[in-house]
C-alpha positions as CSV (number, residue, x, y, z in Angstrom):
1,M,104.7,110.6,88.2
2,P,106.0,107.0,88.5
3,F,108.6,105.9,85.9
4,V,106.4,103.3,84.2
5,E,103.6,105.8,83.8
6,M,106.0,108.3,82.3
7,L,107.3,105.7,79.9
8,M,103.8,104.8,78.8
9,K,103.0,108.5,78.2
10,S,106.1,109.0,76.1
11,V,106.5,105.8,74.1
12,G,103.5,103.6,75.0
13,G,101.3,104.4,72.0
14,D,104.1,104.0,69.4
15,A,105.4,100.9,71.1
16,A,102.0,99.3,71.2
17,S,101.2,99.9,67.6
18,Q,104.7,98.7,66.5
19,M,104.5,95.6,68.7
20,A,101.0,94.7,67.4
21,G,102.3,94.7,63.8
22,L,105.6,92.9,64.6
23,L,104.0,90.2,66.8
24,N,100.8,90.0,64.7
25,I,98.6,90.6,67.7
26,D,95.6,92.7,68.5
27,P,96.6,96.4,69.2
28,G,94.6,96.4,72.5
29,K,96.6,93.4,73.7
30,A,99.9,94.9,72.6
31,A,99.1,98.0,74.6
32,Q,99.0,95.9,77.8
33,I,102.5,94.5,77.3
34,L,104.7,97.5,78.3
35,P,102.9,98.3,81.5
36,K,103.0,94.6,82.5
37,V,106.6,93.9,81.6
38,A,108.3,97.2,82.6
39,P,107.8,96.8,86.3
40,L,109.2,93.3,86.1
41,I,112.3,94.6,84.4
42,M,112.7,97.3,87.0
43,G,112.4,94.7,89.7
44,G,115.1,92.6,88.0
45,L,117.4,95.6,87.8
46,K,116.8,96.4,91.4
47,K,117.7,92.8,92.4
48,Q,120.9,93.0,90.2
49,Q,121.8,96.3,91.9
50,S,121.5,94.8,95.4
51,E,124.1,92.1,94.6
52,P,127.9,92.7,95.0
53,G,129.1,94.7,92.0
54,G,125.5,95.3,91.2
55,E,125.6,99.0,90.3
56,E,128.2,98.3,87.6
57,K,126.2,95.4,86.3
58,V,123.2,97.6,86.0
59,N,125.3,100.1,84.2
60,Q,126.5,97.5,81.7
61,L,122.9,96.1,81.2
62,L,121.6,99.6,80.4
63,S,124.2,99.9,77.7
64,K,123.9,96.4,76.4
65,F,120.2,96.6,75.8
66,G,120.4,99.7,73.6
67,G,121.5,102.6,75.7
68,A,119.8,106.0,75.5
69,S,119.7,105.7,71.7
70,A,117.1,102.9,71.9
71,L,114.4,105.5,72.2
72,D,115.5,107.5,69.1
73,N,113.8,105.1,66.7
74,I,111.3,102.9,68.6
75,G,110.2,101.1,65.5
76,E,113.7,100.0,64.6
77,T,114.6,99.1,68.2
78,L,111.5,96.8,68.4
79,R,112.1,95.4,64.9
80,Q,115.6,94.3,65.8
81,Q,114.3,92.5,68.9
82,A,111.4,90.9,67.0
83,T,113.6,89.6,64.3
84,A,116.5,88.4,66.5
85,P,117.4,84.8,65.7
86,T,117.0,83.8,69.4
87,T,115.0,85.2,72.3
88,D,116.2,85.5,75.8
89,A,113.2,86.1,78.2
90,T,115.7,86.0,81.1
91,L,117.3,89.2,79.7
92,D,120.9,88.1,80.3
93,G,119.9,87.0,83.8
94,V,118.1,90.2,84.8
95,L,114.9,88.2,85.2
96,G,116.4,84.8,86.0
97,D,113.9,82.0,86.0
98,S,111.1,84.5,86.2
99,G,111.5,85.6,82.6
100,P,110.2,82.4,80.9
101,K,107.5,82.1,83.6
102,A,106.5,85.7,82.9
103,A,106.3,85.0,79.2
104,E,104.0,82.0,79.9
105,M,101.8,84.1,82.2
106,L,101.7,87.0,79.7
107,S,100.6,84.5,77.0
108,K,97.8,83.3,79.1
109,D,96.8,86.7,80.5
110,L,96.6,88.4,77.2
111,G,95.5,85.4,75.1
112,I,98.5,85.6,72.8
113,D,100.6,82.8,71.5
114,A,103.6,81.7,73.5
115,A,106.1,82.6,70.8
116,S,104.8,86.2,70.8
117,A,104.9,86.5,74.5
118,Q,108.4,85.1,74.6
119,R,109.5,87.8,72.1
120,A,107.6,90.6,73.9
121,I,109.8,90.6,77.0
122,P,113.1,91.3,75.1
123,M,111.3,93.8,72.9
124,V,110.3,95.9,76.0
125,A,113.7,95.7,77.6
126,P,115.5,98.3,75.4
127,L,112.6,100.7,75.9
128,V,112.8,100.5,79.7
129,M,116.6,100.3,79.8
130,G,116.9,103.0,77.2
131,A,114.8,105.4,79.3
132,L,117.0,104.6,82.3
133,A,120.1,105.1,80.2
134,K,118.8,108.4,79.1
135,L,118.3,109.4,82.7
136,R,121.9,108.2,83.4
137,D,123.4,110.0,80.4
138,Q,121.3,113.2,80.2
139,G,119.7,113.7,83.5
140,G,122.7,115.1,85.3
141,G,122.7,112.5,88.0
142,G,124.7,109.8,86.2
143,L,124.3,106.2,87.4
144,G,123.3,107.5,90.9
145,A,120.0,108.9,89.4
146,V,119.2,105.4,88.0
147,T,120.1,103.6,91.2
148,S,118.0,106.0,93.2
149,L,115.0,105.5,90.9
150,L,115.4,101.7,91.2
151,D,115.6,102.0,95.0
152,K,112.4,104.0,95.0
153,E,110.3,102.3,92.3
154,G,111.9,98.9,91.6
155,N,110.3,95.9,93.3
156,A,112.5,92.9,93.2
157,N,109.7,90.9,95.0
158,L,107.8,90.9,91.6
159,L,110.2,88.3,90.3
160,G,108.8,85.8,92.9
161,N,105.2,87.0,92.7
162,L,104.3,87.2,89.0
163,G,100.7,86.9,89.8
164,S,100.6,90.4,91.0
165,L,101.4,91.5,87.4
166,F,99.6,88.9,85.4
167,G,96.0,88.4,86.2
168,G,96.4,88.6,89.9
169,G,95.6,92.2,90.7
170,G,97.6,95.4,91.2
171,G,101.3,95.2,91.1
172,G,103.8,97.4,89.4
173,A,106.2,100.0,90.6
174,Q,104.7,102.7,92.6
175,G,106.1,106.0,93.7
176,G,106.3,109.6,92.9
177,G,108.8,111.2,90.5
178,G,110.3,114.1,92.5
179,L,113.2,115.7,90.8
180,L,114.3,112.5,89.2
181,G,110.8,112.0,87.7
182,K,110.7,115.5,86.4
183,A,114.1,115.1,84.8
184,L,113.2,111.8,83.2
185,G,109.8,113.1,82.1
186,S,111.4,116.0,80.2
187,M,114.0,113.8,78.6
188,L,111.5,111.2,77.5
189,K,109.2,113.8,76.0
190,G,112.1,115.1,73.9
191,G,113.3,111.7,72.9
192,K,110.4,110.0,71.2
């Protein structure tokens, strides 16, 4: 099962209801945020990974955006991001210029206000990176398991083709889970 699908099964419902309340948006619209933004974050991480020193940068980003503990209390993780004094849709450079553009497209695609869309991207980041940190820390494969998953399912081209995620058809990370997917799936199920 692909990473984003596993993430949706394990935290999607809770994340959507929390985000709806925190952003004051319709729950149906909130439920669409994680599956639209998660592949973008995966693509950004894959792009970071491909640059010199990238694997270590990915490792640092996983820890910076909450680490594995981000999934222990999803409500609190989301609340911290929603009430942060500033928002960074670039996610410390992970998304680059595509972050603000993605927020604008998310706003239009879902019919939510720009401020909510701008906050939604950093709210999703600790969930995605927390799940990847959990794979790194508890999956037995360390950082290699994360880089392998990013190689398999991350799509850095999404950063330049946001239309494929927002109102332009298909898009998203594809791929099977294999052993990595099974390990991540069992960790996520236990770490709600």
